[in-house]
Structures are given as C-alpha cells and as structure tokens.
C-alpha positions as CSV (number, residue, x, y, z in Angstrom):
1,M,62.9,8.4,-18.8
2,G,60.2,8.0,-16.4
3,K,62.0,9.6,-13.0
4,S,60.5,12.0,-10.7
5,F,62.0,15.2,-9.8
6,Q,61.0,17.6,-6.5
7,I,62.8,21.1,-6.3
8,R,63.3,22.5,-2.4
9,T,64.0,26.2,-2.5
10,F,65.9,28.2,0.0
11,G,66.4,32.1,0.0
12,C,65.5,35.3,-1.9
13,Q,62.3,35.7,-4.7
14,M,65.6,35.2,-7.1
15,N,66.1,31.5,-6.2
16,V,62.5,30.8,-6.4
17,H,62.6,32.0,-9.9
18,D,65.7,30.0,-10.3
19,S,63.9,27.0,-9.3
20,E,61.4,27.5,-11.9
21,R,64.3,27.6,-14.5
22,L,65.3,24.1,-12.8
23,A,62.2,22.8,-13.1
24,G,61.5,23.9,-16.6
25,L,64.7,22.1,-17.8
26,L,64.1,18.8,-16.3
27,E,60.5,18.5,-17.5
28,D,62.2,19.5,-21.3
29,A,64.2,16.4,-20.4
30,G,61.9,14.2,-19.7
31,Y,61.8,14.3,-15.9
32,A,58.1,14.6,-14.1
33,R,57.3,16.6,-10.9
34,A,56.5,14.0,-8.1
35,G,53.6,14.4,-6.1
36,E,53.3,15.7,-2.7
37,D,53.9,12.1,-1.2
38,E,55.6,10.2,-3.6
39,Q,59.5,10.0,-3.4
40,A,61.4,11.8,-5.6
41,D,64.2,10.0,-8.1
42,V,65.7,13.1,-8.1
43,V,65.8,15.9,-5.3
44,V,67.2,19.0,-6.0
45,F,68.0,22.4,-3.5
46,N,68.4,25.3,-4.4
47,T,70.5,27.0,-1.7
48,C,70.7,30.6,-0.3
49,A,73.9,31.6,1.6
50,V,72.9,35.1,3.1
51,R,72.9,33.9,6.5
52,E,74.5,31.4,8.8
53,N,71.8,29.5,9.4
54,A,71.2,28.9,5.6
55,D,74.3,26.1,6.1
56,N,73.0,24.3,8.7
57,K,69.9,24.0,7.5
58,L,71.0,22.3,3.6
59,Y,73.4,20.4,5.4
60,G,70.8,19.1,8.6
61,T,68.6,18.2,5.3
62,L,71.3,16.5,3.7
63,G,71.7,14.1,6.6
64,H,67.8,13.3,7.4
65,L,68.3,12.3,3.3
66,A,71.3,10.0,4.0
67,P,69.3,7.0,5.0
68,Q,66.9,7.4,1.9
69,K,69.6,7.1,-0.4
70,T,71.1,4.2,1.2
71,A,67.7,2.5,0.8
72,N,67.6,3.5,-3.0
73,P,70.8,4.2,-4.2
74,G,69.4,4.7,-7.7
75,M,67.9,8.1,-6.2
76,Q,70.0,11.5,-7.0
77,I,70.7,14.8,-4.9
78,A,71.7,17.8,-6.2
79,V,72.9,20.8,-4.4
80,G,72.7,24.5,-6.3
81,G,72.4,28.2,-5.6
82,C,74.1,30.1,-3.7
83,L,75.7,28.2,-1.0
84,A,76.6,25.4,-3.4
85,Q,78.5,28.3,-5.5
86,K,80.7,29.5,-1.9
87,D,80.9,25.5,-0.6
88,R,81.8,24.0,-4.1
89,S,83.4,20.7,-3.2
90,E,83.2,20.7,0.5
91,I,79.7,19.9,-0.1
92,V,80.5,16.4,-1.4
93,R,83.3,16.0,1.4
94,R,80.3,16.6,4.4
95,A,77.7,14.9,2.6
96,P,79.5,12.3,0.0
97,W,75.9,10.6,-0.8
98,V,75.1,14.1,-3.1
99,D,75.7,13.3,-6.8
100,V,75.6,17.0,-8.3
101,V,76.9,20.4,-6.8
102,F,76.3,23.6,-9.5
103,G,76.5,26.9,-9.3
104,T,74.6,30.1,-9.4
105,H,76.2,30.4,-13.3
106,N,75.5,27.2,-14.5
107,I,71.8,26.2,-13.4
108,G,71.3,25.3,-17.3
109,S,74.0,22.5,-16.6
110,L,72.0,20.6,-14.1
111,P,70.3,17.8,-17.0
112,V,73.6,17.3,-18.1
113,L,75.5,16.6,-14.8
114,L,72.9,14.5,-13.5
115,E,73.3,12.1,-16.5
116,R,76.9,12.1,-16.1
117,A,76.8,11.2,-12.7
118,R,74.5,8.6,-13.1
119,H,77.2,7.1,-16.0
120,N,79.8,7.9,-14.3
121,S,78.9,6.7,-10.8
122,E,80.5,9.4,-9.2
123,A,79.7,12.8,-8.1
124,Q,79.5,16.0,-10.5
125,V,80.9,19.3,-9.0
126,E,80.4,22.0,-11.8
127,I,80.9,25.7,-10.7
128,L,81.4,28.0,-13.0
129,D,83.1,31.8,-11.9
130,S,81.0,34.0,-14.4
131,L,77.7,33.6,-16.4
132,E,77.2,30.9,-18.4
133,T,73.8,31.7,-19.9
134,F,71.5,34.2,-18.9
135,P,69.2,32.4,-16.9
136,S,65.9,34.1,-18.4
137,S,67.1,32.2,-21.9
138,L,66.3,29.1,-20.3
139,P,62.8,27.6,-19.9
140,A,60.5,27.7,-17.2
141,A,58.1,25.9,-15.1
142,R,55.9,28.6,-13.4
143,D,54.6,28.0,-10.4
144,S,51.7,30.1,-10.9
145,A,48.8,30.5,-13.2
146,Y,48.4,34.3,-12.2
147,S,51.5,35.9,-11.4
148,G,55.1,35.5,-12.8
149,W,58.4,36.9,-12.0
150,V,60.7,38.3,-14.2
151,S,64.6,39.2,-14.3
152,I,65.7,41.8,-15.9
153,S,69.5,41.9,-14.4
154,V,71.7,39.5,-12.7
155,G,74.3,39.7,-10.3
156,C,75.0,43.0,-8.1
157,N,77.6,46.1,-8.2
158,N,77.6,47.3,-5.1
159,T,80.3,46.0,-2.3
160,C,78.3,46.0,1.1
161,T,80.2,44.7,4.0
162,F,77.6,42.5,5.3
163,C,76.7,41.1,2.0
164,I,78.0,37.8,0.2
165,V,76.0,38.0,-2.8
166,P,78.3,40.4,-5.3
167,S,80.8,37.4,-4.8
168,L,77.8,34.3,-5.4
169,R,76.2,35.8,-8.1
170,G,78.7,38.4,-10.0
171,K,79.0,41.6,-11.4
172,E,75.6,43.1,-12.4
173,K,74.1,41.9,-15.9
174,D,71.4,43.9,-17.9
175,R,68.8,42.2,-20.1
176,R,67.9,44.0,-23.4
177,P,64.4,45.7,-22.7
178,G,63.2,44.0,-25.9
179,D,63.9,40.6,-24.2
180,V,62.1,41.6,-20.6
181,L,59.0,43.1,-22.5
182,A,58.5,39.8,-24.5
183,E,58.9,37.4,-21.5
184,V,56.2,40.1,-19.8
185,Q,54.3,39.4,-23.0
186,T,54.4,35.9,-23.0
187,L,53.3,35.8,-19.8
188,V,50.3,37.4,-20.4
189,D,49.5,35.6,-23.2
190,E,49.4,32.6,-21.0
191,G,46.7,34.4,-18.6
192,V,49.2,36.0,-16.2
193,L,48.2,39.1,-14.3
194,E,50.5,39.9,-12.5
195,V,54.3,40.1,-12.8
196,T,57.2,41.0,-10.6
197,L,60.4,42.4,-12.1
198,L,63.5,41.0,-10.3
199,G,67.1,42.1,-9.8
200,Q,69.5,42.7,-6.9
201,N,69.4,46.2,-7.5
202,V,66.4,46.9,-10.1
203,N,66.9,50.5,-10.3
204,S,70.3,50.4,-11.3
205,Y,69.0,48.5,-14.5
206,G,70.5,49.9,-17.5
207,V,74.3,50.5,-16.1
208,E,75.5,48.0,-18.9
209,F,73.9,50.3,-21.9
210,G,74.2,53.8,-20.5
211,D,70.7,54.5,-19.9
212,R,70.3,55.8,-15.8
213,L,66.7,56.2,-16.0
214,A,66.0,52.8,-17.9
215,F,64.3,51.6,-15.4
216,G,61.5,54.0,-15.5
217,K,61.1,53.4,-19.0
218,L,60.5,49.8,-18.4
219,L,58.1,50.1,-15.6
220,R,56.0,52.6,-17.9
221,A,56.5,50.1,-21.1
222,C,55.3,47.3,-19.0
223,G,52.0,49.4,-18.1
224,E,51.8,49.5,-22.1
225,I,51.2,46.0,-22.5
226,D,47.6,44.9,-22.8
227,G,45.7,42.7,-20.2
228,L,49.3,43.2,-17.5
229,E,47.2,44.7,-14.6
230,R,49.6,44.5,-11.9
231,V,53.5,45.4,-12.0
232,R,55.4,44.9,-8.9
233,F,59.2,44.9,-8.7
234,T,62.2,44.4,-6.4
235,S,64.7,45.5,-4.6
236,P,65.5,48.9,-5.5
237,H,69.0,50.3,-3.8
238,P,68.3,54.2,-2.3
239,K,71.5,55.1,-3.6
240,D,70.1,54.7,-7.0
241,F,66.7,55.6,-6.8
242,T,65.6,58.6,-8.8
243,D,62.7,61.0,-9.5
244,D,61.4,59.5,-13.2
245,V,60.8,55.8,-11.2
246,I,58.4,57.8,-8.6
247,A,56.6,59.1,-11.6
248,A,56.7,56.4,-13.7
249,M,54.9,54.5,-10.3
250,A,52.1,57.4,-9.8
251,E,51.7,57.6,-13.6
252,T,51.1,54.1,-15.0
253,P,48.0,52.4,-13.9
254,A,49.2,49.0,-14.1
255,V,52.4,49.8,-11.4
256,C,51.3,48.9,-7.8
257,H,51.5,51.5,-5.2
258,S,54.1,49.3,-3.1
259,L,57.5,49.8,-2.6
260,H,60.1,47.5,-0.8
261,M,63.4,49.1,-0.1
262,P,66.0,47.9,1.9
263,L,67.0,50.6,4.9
264,Q,69.4,47.9,6.7
265,S,70.3,51.2,9.6
266,G,69.1,54.4,10.9
267,S,72.6,55.1,11.8
268,D,74.5,57.2,9.2
269,R,77.6,56.0,10.9
270,L,76.8,52.6,10.3
271,L,75.3,53.0,7.0
272,K,79.1,54.4,6.3
273,A,80.3,51.3,7.7
274,M,78.5,49.3,5.6
275,R,79.1,50.9,2.3
276,R,75.7,52.0,2.1
277,S,76.2,54.9,-0.2
278,Y,73.2,57.0,1.0
279,R,72.4,58.2,4.0
280,T,69.0,58.7,6.4
281,E,68.5,62.1,5.2
282,K,68.2,60.7,1.7
283,Y,66.6,57.7,2.5
284,L,63.6,59.4,4.4
285,G,63.6,62.0,1.3
286,I,62.4,59.6,-1.2
287,I,60.0,58.1,0.9
288,D,58.8,61.5,1.5
289,K,58.6,61.7,-2.2
290,V,56.9,58.6,-2.8
291,R,54.2,59.6,-0.4
292,A,53.7,62.8,-1.9
293,A,53.0,61.5,-5.0
294,M,50.9,58.4,-4.0
295,P,49.0,59.3,-0.8
296,D,48.1,55.0,-0.2
297,A,51.5,53.7,-0.8
298,A,52.6,50.9,1.0
299,I,56.4,50.9,1.9
300,T,58.0,47.9,3.3
301,T,61.9,47.5,3.9
302,D,65.0,45.4,5.2
303,I,66.9,46.1,9.0
304,I,69.9,44.4,10.1
305,V,70.1,44.8,14.0
306,G,73.9,44.1,16.0
307,F,75.7,45.1,12.6
308,P,79.5,44.9,14.5
309,G,80.1,48.1,16.5
310,E,76.2,49.2,16.7
311,T,75.6,51.2,19.8
312,E,72.9,51.9,21.8
313,E,72.5,55.5,20.2
314,D,72.6,53.7,16.5
315,F,70.0,51.5,17.5
316,Q,68.1,54.2,18.4
317,G,69.0,56.2,15.2
318,T,66.9,52.8,13.1
319,L,63.8,53.3,15.9
320,D,63.7,56.8,14.9
321,V,63.8,56.1,11.5
322,V,61.2,53.5,11.2
323,R,58.8,56.0,13.7
324,Q,59.5,58.3,10.7
325,A,58.9,56.1,7.9
326,R,56.0,54.5,9.2
327,F,56.6,50.9,7.4
328,S,53.8,48.8,6.5
329,S,56.0,45.9,7.0
330,A,59.8,45.1,7.8
331,F,62.0,42.0,7.3
332,T,64.0,42.5,10.7
333,F,67.1,40.2,10.6
334,Q,70.3,40.0,13.4
335,Y,73.3,40.3,12.0
336,S,74.3,37.4,10.7
337,K,78.7,36.7,10.1
338,R,79.8,35.4,6.5
339,P,83.4,34.5,5.9
340,G,84.6,36.2,3.3
341,T,82.7,39.6,3.9
342,P,84.8,42.4,5.0
343,A,82.0,42.9,8.1
344,A,83.5,39.7,9.2
345,D,86.6,41.0,10.3
346,L,85.5,43.6,12.0
347,P,86.1,44.4,15.6
348,D,83.2,45.0,18.0
349,Q,80.9,42.1,17.2
350,L,78.1,42.1,19.1
351,P,77.6,39.5,22.1
352,K,74.0,37.1,21.1
353,A,71.8,38.8,23.9
354,V,72.6,42.5,23.2
355,V,71.4,41.7,19.7
356,Q,68.1,39.5,20.5
357,E,67.2,42.6,23.0
358,R,67.6,45.1,20.3
359,F,66.0,42.7,17.8
360,D,63.0,42.4,20.1
361,R,62.4,45.9,20.9
362,L,62.3,46.7,16.9
363,V,60.0,44.1,16.3
364,A,57.7,45.2,18.9
365,L,57.7,48.7,17.4
366,Q,57.6,47.5,13.7
367,N,54.6,45.2,15.2
368,E,52.9,48.2,16.8
369,M,53.4,50.3,13.5
370,T,52.0,47.7,11.3
371,H,49.0,46.9,13.2
372,S,48.4,50.7,13.5
373,L,48.6,51.4,9.6
374,N,46.5,48.1,8.7
375,I,43.7,49.6,11.2
376,E,43.5,52.5,8.8
377,Q,42.7,50.6,5.9
378,V,39.4,49.2,7.8
379,G,36.3,50.8,6.0
380,R,38.0,51.0,2.8
381,T,37.6,49.1,-0.7
382,V,40.2,47.0,-2.0
383,E,40.7,45.0,-5.1
384,V,42.2,41.5,-4.0
385,L,44.0,39.5,-6.6
386,V,42.3,35.7,-5.3
387,A,45.6,33.5,-4.3
388,T,46.2,30.4,-3.4
389,G,48.1,28.7,0.1
390,E,48.2,32.4,1.4
391,G,45.7,31.8,3.8
392,K,46.4,28.7,6.2
393,R,43.1,29.1,8.3
394,D,40.9,29.7,5.3
395,A,39.3,26.6,5.5
396,E,38.2,26.5,8.8
397,T,37.2,30.2,8.6
398,H,35.5,29.9,5.8
399,R,37.6,32.7,3.8
400,M,39.4,33.1,0.9
401,S,42.8,35.2,0.4
402,G,44.8,37.4,-1.5
403,R,46.6,40.3,-2.1
404,A,45.4,43.9,-2.3
405,R,47.1,46.3,-4.8
406,D,48.9,47.7,-2.5
407,G,50.7,44.0,-1.2
408,R,48.7,43.4,1.8
409,L,47.5,40.0,2.6
410,V,43.4,40.0,2.5
411,H,41.2,37.0,4.3
412,F,37.9,37.9,2.6
413,A,34.6,35.9,3.0
414,P,33.5,35.0,-0.6
415,G,29.7,35.0,0.4
416,A,27.6,33.6,-2.4
417,I,30.1,33.6,-5.1
418,V,32.9,31.1,-5.9
419,P,35.9,33.2,-7.3
420,R,38.8,30.9,-8.3
421,P,42.6,31.4,-7.4
422,G,43.6,34.7,-10.4
423,D,40.2,36.1,-10.4
424,V,39.5,39.4,-8.5
425,V,37.1,40.7,-6.1
426,E,36.8,43.7,-4.6
427,T,35.7,43.7,-0.9
428,V,35.6,46.1,2.0
429,V,38.0,45.7,5.2
430,T,36.1,45.1,8.0
431,Y,38.7,44.0,10.6
432,A,43.0,44.4,10.5
433,A,44.9,42.3,12.1
434,P,48.7,43.1,12.9
435,H,49.4,41.4,9.7
436,Y,46.6,40.7,7.7
437,L,43.3,42.6,6.7
438,V,39.7,40.8,7.0
439,A,36.7,41.5,5.0
440,D,33.8,39.5,6.0
441,G,30.9,41.6,4.3
442,E,29.5,40.5,1.0
443,P,31.6,41.5,-1.8
444,L,31.3,44.2,-4.2
445,S,32.7,42.7,-7.0
446,W,33.7,39.7,-9.1
447,R,35.7,39.2,-12.0
448,R,36.3,36.1,-14.0
449,T,39.7,36.1,-15.6
450,K,41.9,33.9,-17.9
451,A,44.0,33.1,-15.1
452,G,41.4,32.1,-12.8
453,D,39.8,29.6,-15.7
454,R,43.6,28.5,-16.3
455,S,44.0,27.7,-12.4
456,E,40.5,25.6,-12.7
457,A,42.3,23.9,-14.9
458,G,45.2,23.3,-13.0
459,I,46.9,24.9,-16.1
460,K,50.2,26.6,-15.4
461,P,52.5,28.7,-17.8
462,K,55.3,26.9,-19.2
463,T,57.5,29.6,-20.9
464,A,60.3,29.1,-23.5
465,G,64.0,30.9,-22.8
466,I,63.4,34.3,-24.0
467,G,66.8,36.2,-25.4
468,L,70.0,34.3,-26.8
469,G,72.4,34.5,-23.7
470,L,73.9,37.5,-22.3
471,P,73.0,41.2,-23.8
472,S,75.3,42.6,-26.4
473,F,78.0,45.0,-26.4
474,G,76.6,48.7,-26.5
475,A,73.6,50.4,-26.5
476,P,70.2,47.7,-26.5
477,E,67.4,48.7,-28.6
478,P,65.6,51.2,-27.8
479,L,62.1,50.8,-25.1
480,P,58.9,51.0,-27.2
481,V,57.6,54.8,-27.4
482,V,55.0,55.3,-24.7
483,S,53.3,58.1,-23.4
484,G,54.2,60.5,-20.1
485,C,58.0,59.1,-20.1
486,A,59.7,61.7,-17.8
487,A,62.4,63.2,-19.4
488,Q,65.5,64.9,-17.1
C-alpha cells in the first residue's frame, strides 16, 4: 500500500501494549511506520479515560491536526482506546475530520475500518460492548528488543467508585496459562531478557478457572524459562494478595523484588467509600510480609488526594501510612471526577485549592522518603539492564541509563566499555538523587547479550498472536510442575 502510520499513546501500560498490537496489525496490512520527521498517512490515537484532562488533551490534539487534514484530505485519523469506548460517536461529532473510531474490545478491526472509511468516504464508528478477540491473539510489533509486555488478563471485576475502567474494559477475562507462557517463551527466543505481566488486577488471575493460587504458580513457571532474567508484574490489588505470591517472588530468582501495589488512601473510612475491600491494617500487613521475605524489596504505590468527603483527618491518615510504608516512589493523583462513576455523584466534592494544598504536602513527604531510601543505596552494587531513552541528559553527562532489578533508574558512567541497550552491567552506586541513582565509577562487569546484539542491529521482536480468541470454558491445561510451588 505504501502508506505510513504513527501511533500516539496516552495512559497506562495496557494502552502501551495495545499500541504494539495496533502497530503489528498495521504492518501486517502493509503499512510502514512513519519516520520521526515524516507526516504520516494514518495517525492513530490510543486513548485513556481515567482522568478529565485525558479528554481535553485528545480533543485539543485533534484540533491541531485539523489543518493538516484539510491540506491533505487523503490523510486518515483514527481514535481508539478507553476514551473512544466512552465517547463513541461523540468524537466524530466534536471532530468531524476523524475517519475511524474503535473501542477497547475490537482493536483488531482497525485495518478494515480504515479501508472501509477510505472506500466509503465517511467516518466509521465501531464500538463493541464485549471482547471480540483476546488482544494477545493479535500480532504485535514490539517497542523494545530487551523488555516486553505480556497480558495475562483483561478487564476488571472490581467496582471502585472512582474508576471508569471496568465499564470500558469489561469484566475480567483470563488467558490460558499455556498461552501466557508460550508468549513469554516467544519473546525470550527473540532475545528479550525481561517481561512484565499485565492485568488490571494480576493477582486475581485464575478467577475464571477457579484457581486462586494461579498467579503465584505462573510467576514460578515463568522463572523456569531459560534465558528469562527478569519478571515483573503490575498491578496487584491488596484484597487478592496471597502469601503464595510473596513466596513465589522470594523463591524465584528471575522475579524482581519490586512491587507496585495501589494504596489510594490511608483512611479506612475513605477506602470503604471507594469500595476498596481492604483496610490500612491489611495493606501494611502485606508490606510487612513482603519486606520480611525480601528485605531489599522496592515498593511503590498509587494515591488519590481529594476524594469526595476527604477530611484533614482522612488525609493525615494517608500521610501516616506513607511514613509507615516507606514507599520507594508513589504515583500521586488529584481526584478527577469522571461522569458515570458512583463517586461523581457523591456530596462534598472538595474545592480545588484544598486538594492542591494537600497534594503538595503529600508530594513533599514522598519526595523526602524517596530520597532517603535512595541514599541507602549508595555504595551498593546494582545490576543494570541498559536501556534507551531513560536518561534525557546522558549525552551531556557522558553517562548511560537503565533499571536496577528493583526498578530504580540508574545513570552510570560506562568508562572504557561500550554497552548496548539490552546488555547487562554491574556497577556501584556513588550518588543518590530524589528520583534516580548515579554510578560514576568504572563498571564492575559488562555482559553482552542477544538483546544487545539485536538492539545494535535495530531489530525488535515481531510476535504473532498467541492463542485463539477468548479462554475456553472450564479449567485450563495445568501449569508445568516446577520446584518449590507453594501449597495451601
């Protein structure tokens, strides 16, 4: 076809991974990725709807594209993702120059919808209310030669009052364990060293086939795959966090000692109003167990400030939990009212000035905590998976960057060696900043990897779809038997 495409992604890791699927679909349909300075024939927006500014950002960006569309009528604009699932034909009403709107349940339809819009010379809006094809059964053009996303489930069965995601992503659907492991193996065969298992609530994995210990088993099974050096996952829900997962993390060498577990609030009263079915005592108890099993674990979280009805006492409860939990970092958000969620209709919506003042106090406390914990890393040896694009000032500082096993960002001096993205370097931390570590000494070791070879050659994995559609009914094939499985 000779047409080029560009994908612009907003939102979470799920959307980033969905964009890899969209890229794979378009490449299979004959499109080519546009160069950095090239005006693409097709521009795809993969959107988020979690916060109000996501709407403003999309419609503002679409407005900026309108003159380009007028100057080049053959150009096509497509909008997908959560905001498309929510707004549907409203997108075309507000931006009539958009050619295609598709939802979270039918990302595989994009190439057909583009062709149909071109042929019919009119916008195509196709939003399904349930999953058409499991996204992982679609091809994916991966963004990284050394690190890959692997979905283990889509959708969510929780009913948090502030969250619009379940209504846009649907009920939880779990992939067969064999399909998950097949995709991980495919990535490893391509040289990938690190995978991140994705789900709206990863540790409820197994709910469809009745195995509440399925996620811990999956972690252990991933650890048995030869060549897979790092396993991460996001995000777990505290209500479903079981001791076997902690044991799997501690006993499986490939599983990184990093945990992102959303808190949302340190007030039990607000957790109840949010329909978060745990309380601060349980949350802190999980952290205590994680640290007892893995003293070096880096724990991160999400926190919402200004939920309707939040009092100063409630907010102080959040600050207290932050002090006790000693998070390595936190994603902090000001409550965003989303139409269609129960919290949007709650009384006592807080004034912006009150929310901002509390938010500033929380950020200041967490920054202090993050810096303090980073200072404890000075003098320690860290294993860094060399990355690309992590250090914006690397060129001027003559450093390279990557992530330690616990997820911390490390800027290191390569010295006499020339590592590539995907290679592994051991070095010693010499300085701690609030949000990153620096290692300015000569690296202790450098290991060339297949991922580094492929990065140097400009080759990224292109994976075919794994599995055929939605999970079948009934129990899946059992996970491989691996040593050390926890039993309860």
